[in-house]
C-alpha positions as CSV (number, residue, x, y, z in Angstrom):
1,M,-32.4,-67.2,-44.7
2,P,-32.6,-70.9,-45.2
3,R,-35.7,-72.5,-46.4
4,F,-38.0,-73.9,-43.6
5,P,-40.6,-76.7,-43.7
6,T,-43.9,-75.7,-45.0
7,P,-46.4,-74.7,-42.5
8,T,-49.1,-77.2,-41.2
9,E,-50.9,-75.1,-38.9
10,S,-52.3,-71.8,-38.3
11,G,-49.8,-69.1,-37.2
12,H,-47.5,-66.2,-38.2
13,Y,-44.7,-67.0,-40.4
14,W,-41.7,-65.2,-42.3
15,A,-42.3,-66.2,-46.0
16,K,-41.7,-64.7,-49.5
17,L,-44.7,-64.7,-51.9
18,V,-43.2,-66.0,-55.2
19,H,-46.3,-67.2,-57.2
20,P,-49.2,-64.8,-56.4
21,T,-52.7,-66.1,-57.2
22,R,-55.2,-64.3,-58.7
23,M,-52.9,-61.7,-59.4
24,P,-54.5,-58.8,-61.7
25,A,-52.4,-57.8,-64.8
26,G,-50.1,-54.8,-64.2
27,E,-49.7,-55.5,-60.5
28,D,-46.6,-57.3,-59.0
29,W,-47.6,-59.0,-55.6
30,A,-44.5,-60.8,-55.3
31,S,-42.2,-60.4,-52.3
32,V,-39.2,-58.5,-52.8
33,D,-38.1,-59.5,-49.2
34,W,-39.0,-61.6,-46.2
35,E,-42.3,-60.6,-44.8
36,V,-44.5,-62.0,-42.0
37,V,-47.8,-63.5,-43.2
38,Q,-50.8,-65.0,-41.4
39,V,-51.7,-68.9,-42.0
40,F,-55.1,-69.5,-41.2
41,E,-57.5,-72.6,-41.5
42,N,-59.6,-71.8,-44.5
43,C,-61.8,-75.0,-44.1
44,L,-62.2,-78.1,-41.9
45,D,-60.9,-80.9,-44.1
46,R,-57.5,-81.2,-43.5
47,N,-57.1,-83.2,-46.8
48,D,-58.3,-80.2,-48.9
49,P,-55.3,-78.6,-50.9
50,E,-56.8,-75.3,-49.7
51,Y,-57.1,-76.3,-45.9
52,L,-54.6,-73.5,-45.2
53,G,-54.9,-70.1,-46.6
54,V,-52.5,-67.2,-46.4
55,H,-53.0,-63.4,-45.6
56,V,-50.6,-61.3,-46.8
57,S,-50.6,-57.5,-45.9
58,G,-51.7,-55.5,-48.9
59,V,-52.9,-58.3,-51.1
60,K,-56.6,-58.5,-51.6
61,F,-57.0,-62.1,-52.3
62,V,-56.2,-65.3,-50.2
63,Q,-52.9,-66.9,-51.2
64,W,-52.0,-70.6,-50.9
65,V,-49.3,-72.2,-49.0
66,P,-47.5,-73.7,-52.2
67,D,-47.2,-70.1,-53.6
68,F,-44.4,-69.3,-51.0
69,V,-40.8,-69.9,-50.1
70,W,-41.3,-70.5,-46.1
71,G,-39.0,-69.1,-43.3
72,P,-39.5,-69.9,-39.6
73,A,-42.4,-69.5,-37.5
74,V,-42.9,-66.0,-35.8
75,P,-42.8,-66.8,-32.0
76,V,-46.0,-65.9,-29.9
77,P,-45.5,-63.7,-26.8
78,S,-45.6,-67.1,-24.5
79,D,-42.4,-68.2,-26.3
80,L,-40.6,-64.9,-25.9
81,R,-41.1,-64.8,-22.3
82,R,-39.8,-68.4,-22.0
83,A,-36.6,-67.4,-24.1
84,A,-35.9,-64.2,-21.9
């Protein structure tokens, strides 16, 4: 899958976690394949480097946008109905 632009808004995206943040010794949270992650607004200041956080299923701590290689956004259901 080619690289896509870094997300700038909340939503679900295909991504690979390549540089996990706060990973305990002895664990490996890096993605072995593309997975769907949830990007969310972590604070109100768009200029804050931690404005967007990322939730990865099975990972205890919030990850950050620069920790990933990004794929496309996952279409929301209304987009799927228009495509049909």
